[in-house]
N, C-alpha and C positions, 0 to 999 in steps of 0.2 A: 914840615919836618918829616912826616911819614914818607913823602915822595923822595926826599933825600936818602932816607934809609933804603927805600926800594932800589933807587939808582945804584946805591952802594952794593946792594946784595946781588944785582944782576951784572955787575962788573965781571967780565970773562974770567978774571983771575980768581973770582969767588963763586963760580957756578955751583959748587957743591953746597953752598949755603942756601940756594934757592929752595931746597926741599924743606927748610925750616920756616919759609915765609908764611904758610898758613897758620903755623903755630903762633908766630908773633902777631899776626893780624887778627887772630881770633879774639873774641870778647874776653875770654878767661882761659888761662892755661889749664885750669882744672874746673870744669863746669859740672853741672848735674849729670851729664852723660858719662862722665868719668867715674862716677861713684857706683859701688855695688848696689844692687836693687834695694836691699834693706836700708842702707844708709841714705840712698836717694829718697826713699819714702819718708823717712824720718825728717830729713832736711826740708822736704817739700811741705810737711806739716809745720815745721818751725818749732817743734816741741817734742819732748819725750813724755809719754804717759806712764806713770809709775803706779802700780797696784800696791796698796798697803791694807793692813787689817782695819776693820771698821772701829775697833776699840784700841785704846792706848796699850802699847806693849813696851813698858819701860825696860831698859832705857833706850830702846831702838826707835820706836815711833810713839810720840806722846804730845799732848797739848800743854803749853805752859799756862801760867795764871792769866794771860791775856788771850788764851784760846789759839795761840799760834803753834803750828806743828814744829816740833823740835826732836832731837834725839840723834843717835849715831847714824841710823839708816837715812834719816832726813838730811843730815849734813852730807852724807855720801852721795845721795841723789842730786843735791844742789851742786856739789863739786863736779859730778859727771856732766851735768848740764853746762856748767861753766867751761869745762875743758872742751866740750863739743860746740860751744856757742849756741846752745839751745835752751829754751824755756823748759821748766819742769812743771808738769801738771800731776797732782796726786789724786788718785781715785781710791777712796776708802769705803767701797761698797761691800767688800767681802766680810762675811761674818765668821769664817773659819780660815785657818791657814791653807787648807786644801782649796778653798774658794779663791784665795789670793792667786794660787798657781793656775786655777782654771781661767782666771781673767786673762792671763798671758796665753794659755793654750787656745782660747777662743778669740784672740786678737782684740780684746777689749782694753788691753794695756800693752805697751811695748816691753816693759820689764816689770819684775816684782822685786822690791827691796823691803822686806818686812819681817826680819828674823826668820827667814825661811830655811828650814832644815833640808839639806840635800839628801834625798832618799832615792833608792832604785825605783820604787813604785812611781814617784812623781816624774822621774827622768824618762819614763816610757812616753810621756806626752810632751815634755818640754826639755830644753837644755839648761844645764846649770854652769855657771862660772866656777872657777876654783874657789874654795872657801876663803872668806875674808875674816871670819871669826870661827873659833872652835870652842863650843861649849861642851859640857859633860852631863851625863845622866846623874840624877840625884833623887833622894827620897827624903820626905819628912815622915816620921813614924811615931805613932802614939805609944809612949813608953809603957804605960800600965796595961793597955789592951793587948800588946804584942809580947810582953815579957814571957808569959807562960808558954805561948806558942813557940817562941824561939827556943826555950829550954827543952820543950818536947822534941825539937829537932836536933838538940845538942849542938847548935851552931850560934851560941850567944856571943861568940868572939866579936870584937868591936867592928872588924871590917867584913865579916861574913854575913851575907844577907840571903843565902840560899833558902832559908826557911820561909822567905816571902813567896816562893813558888809553891804554894800550898792551896788546896781547894777550899780551905777554911779562911783564907786571907782575902780581903777586899782591898784592891788598889785603885785609887782615883787618879785620873789624868784628863787632859783637855781633849774634847771630842774633835775629830777630824784634824788632829795634829800628828806630827811624826811620832809622838810618844805613844800613840795607840799602836802603831806598828812595832815600835821598840818593845813595848810591854808584852804584846802577844808573842813576840819572838823569844824574849828572855824569861818571861814568867807565864808560860802558856796554861799552867794549871790554876793559877790564881784567878779570882773573879774580878773582872775589870769593870769599873764604874766610870762613866763618862760625864764630864761637866763642861759647862761653857766658860766658867771663870775659875782662876786659880784660887781666889779668895774663898770661894765656896768649898773647894777641896780642903783647904787649910782648916776651915771651920768644922767640917765633918770629921777631920782627923782629930782635932782638939776635943770634939764632943763624943768621940768614940764610935761614930756612925760607920766609919771605915778604918782600916788598919794603917794605911799609908797613902801618901800622895806622891806621885811620880812625875817629875818635870826636869827642866834644865837647871844647872847649878846657879845660873844668874838669878833666876826667880827665887830660888831657895835662899841664897845668901842675902838678897835684898830683903826678903821677908824677915830673916833672923835679925838683921840690923835694925829693922823697924819695930820688932817685937821681941827684944831679948828676954823679957820676963816670962815668955811662954816656953823657954827652953827647959823649964822644970817638968813640962808635960810632953815635950816633943824632943826627939833626937833626930839627927840628920845623918845621911850617908851620901857622900859625893863619890861617884865612881869615876876616877881619873882614867881608868882603862876603857871607858865607854865614851867615845867622842860623838858630838853632835855638830857636824860641819854646817855652818851657815853661809849661804851663797845667794847670788842673784839669779833669778829665773828669767830665761829668754826664750822666745818662740823658736821652735826647731828650725824654721826656715831662715832665721836671722843669723847666719853663720859669721858674717863679717862683724856684726855688732858684738857677737859673743867673743870673737878674737880681740876686738878693741877693749872690751870690758876686762878680759883676762890680763891684757897688757896694762890696763889702768890699775888693777889690783896689784900687779907686780911693782908698778911705779910708786904707788902710795905706801907700799910695804918697804921698799928700799929707801925712800926719801924721808921716812919717819912720820908721814901724815897719819897713817893708820894707827901707829902706836900712840900718837897724841890723842886721837879720838877714843882709843881704848881707855887711856888714863882719865880722860874727861868724863866718860859715861859709864865705864864698867868699874 
């Protein structure tokens, strides 16, 4: 059969087609040699290594009752693997969000999908995709402990929290998270207390050990839903004007992978997949 095709192609009337003969006779029209270096590396390994936080970060990365990883970011990662025809391997070695980013910077993971805030400081080392989720800054505040301090500043209005930027105010947030940078930028005078877990921040706010807890609105809203009785002692402030863009981290050399992921985010945004995930988990 191949010989008949060759005879047909070398017919004098079809000489111009001879230039295509190597293309048709090659093993594959698009082989590994045709791929950009970063994609070629990933396909050679047959998998994508995804860095995630070592602890559950609901509803993005978490374990169900059977110990199986689930969540919005986990589903995204599996869908990316499916679209590329590759296996997904999760690495949950990082103890902080900065450590998750470091895993990508040091090439111990191909990408990071773990509720990673896209910040300028982190972008010095790695690249970020466009955001696929936008959270907002928020506070939980001890009502009794802070009422007098707020009155002293004459800013007790419901939406005004300027009084939190005070040397006598203690604000708790998660260590080595983007919220350390956010807090130091927006509340430089206040005393910043760093914690490993959000639950410990909430406990200290309730006990009056600190004045306020600072984190994303997702964590705050989830806590309120699970502990409505505590609203007698806690008030919340969600700052819609302060966005926290969540994106995928990619090594700075992997430019083609970055472009593919951005196109992927555009695709799942336009076809409704991302909106379905938001409704399911947020």
